[in-house]
N, C-alpha and C positions, 0 to 999 in steps of 0.2 A: 148696403151690404157688400157690394163689390169694392167700395172704397175701403172698408175695414179690412177686407182680405188683402187688398193691395198694400195697405200700410203695414200689416203684419208681415207680408212677404218682404217688404223693403227693410223692416227692422231685422228680420231673420238674416237677410243677405248682408246687412251691415255688420251683424255679430259675427258671421262666418268670415267676412273680409277682415275684420279686426283680429280674429283668431289667427288667420293666415299671416297677417303682418307680424303678430306676436311671435310666431314660429320662425319667421325669416330674419328677424332682427334681434340677435342675442344681446346687443348693446342696449337696446330699448328695454329688454327684460331686466337686465342688471340695474339700469337706472330706476326702473319702477321698484325693484326690490329695495333700493336705498330709501325710498319713501317710508318704508316700514321701520327704519331706524329712527327712534324718537328721543333718545337721551334720558329715558325714564328707567328707574330701577324695576318697575313692574312690567310684566308682559310674559307671554308664552315663549318657549324656546322655538326657534325656527331657523332655517338655513336655506340659502340659495347658492347655486354654483354653476359655473360654465367651464368647459375645458376645451382644449384645442383638438381633441380627438373626436368627440361626439357632437360638439356644437360648432356652428359656423363662425368661428372666431380665431384670430391669430394671436400669437404671442405679443406682437406690438399693441394690438387692441387691449389685451389683458393688462399690459403695463399702463396704458392710458386710463383704463377704467379704474385701476388701483389708485392712481393719482386723484381722480374725481371722487372715488369712494372715501379715500382717507381724508380729503378735504371736508366731506360731509360729516365724518365722525368727529373731526377736530372742531367743526363749527357747532356741534352739539354741546360739547363741554371742553373747557380749556385744559383739563387734566388728562386728556387723551394721551396715550403712549403708543409708540411704534417699536416693534421688536423684530429682529431676525431670530428665527428659531429653527430647530432641527427636529425631525421626527425620529422614531425608533429605528428607521432604516437608514438614517443619515442624509435624507433629502431635506433641503432647506426651503423655508418660506419666510414671508414678511407679513406682519399683521399690524394694523392700527386699530386700537380698541379703547373703549371707555369701560372701566371696571365699576360696576355697581355692587351694592351689597346683595350677594346671592346670584348675580348674573353679570355677563358682559356683552356689549354690542361690538361688532367688529366688521372690518373689511380686510381680506387677506389674499395673498397670492402664494402659490406653491408650485415649485418646479419638481415634478416627479420624474420617474424613469422614462415614460413615453409621452407625457403631455404636460402642459402648463394649465393651471387652474386658478380661477378667481372665485372668491366666496364672499358672502355677506350674511349677517344674521345675528341672532342672540343665542348664547349658550348659558346654561346654568352653571353655577360654581364660579371659581376664580381661574383666570388664566395664569399660568399654563396648567393644563390638565396633566395627568401622569404621562401622556404620550408625547409631550413636547418639552424640549430643553431650550431655554432662552440662551442664545449666544451673545447677543448684544442689543442695546437700545440704540435706535437710529432716529435722526430728525424726522418729524412727521412729514408725510408726502414723499419721502425719499425711498426709492427702490434700489438697493445696492446691486451692482453688477454681479452676476453669478447666481442669482436666485432663480430667475426664469431664463429661458433660452435667449440669446446664445450664451452658453456657459463659458 
């Protein structure tokens, strides 16, 4: 009986420890989110993001994670594309995506007014949505200067 209680306590402690690690390592969180990208046209809409204001991540880390994420997207399908885009407010981002019929999977970075952001996920529809204007196509894995800090 005591052994079962001890095993349960150890399992609970391990779960709490893993959760604490999850919270402290945003890079790990992002890399785990990449495992949800599967190159398939079917699937639910989902999204994951980290930013330099609310999460413990730097602009340099965001740039490195974009490189890793865009490599993952390109490895799924050879018809992956990368674009520099502008939102309605004039802020720029860069996205690598695979367009499916009815959805697209992506990894992107965005340089906003007060923070930089990295995202991954699946969105329904076709890119770009009404809120994005494509400025140019860029080589996969390339993050042009001026998208995220320093501008």
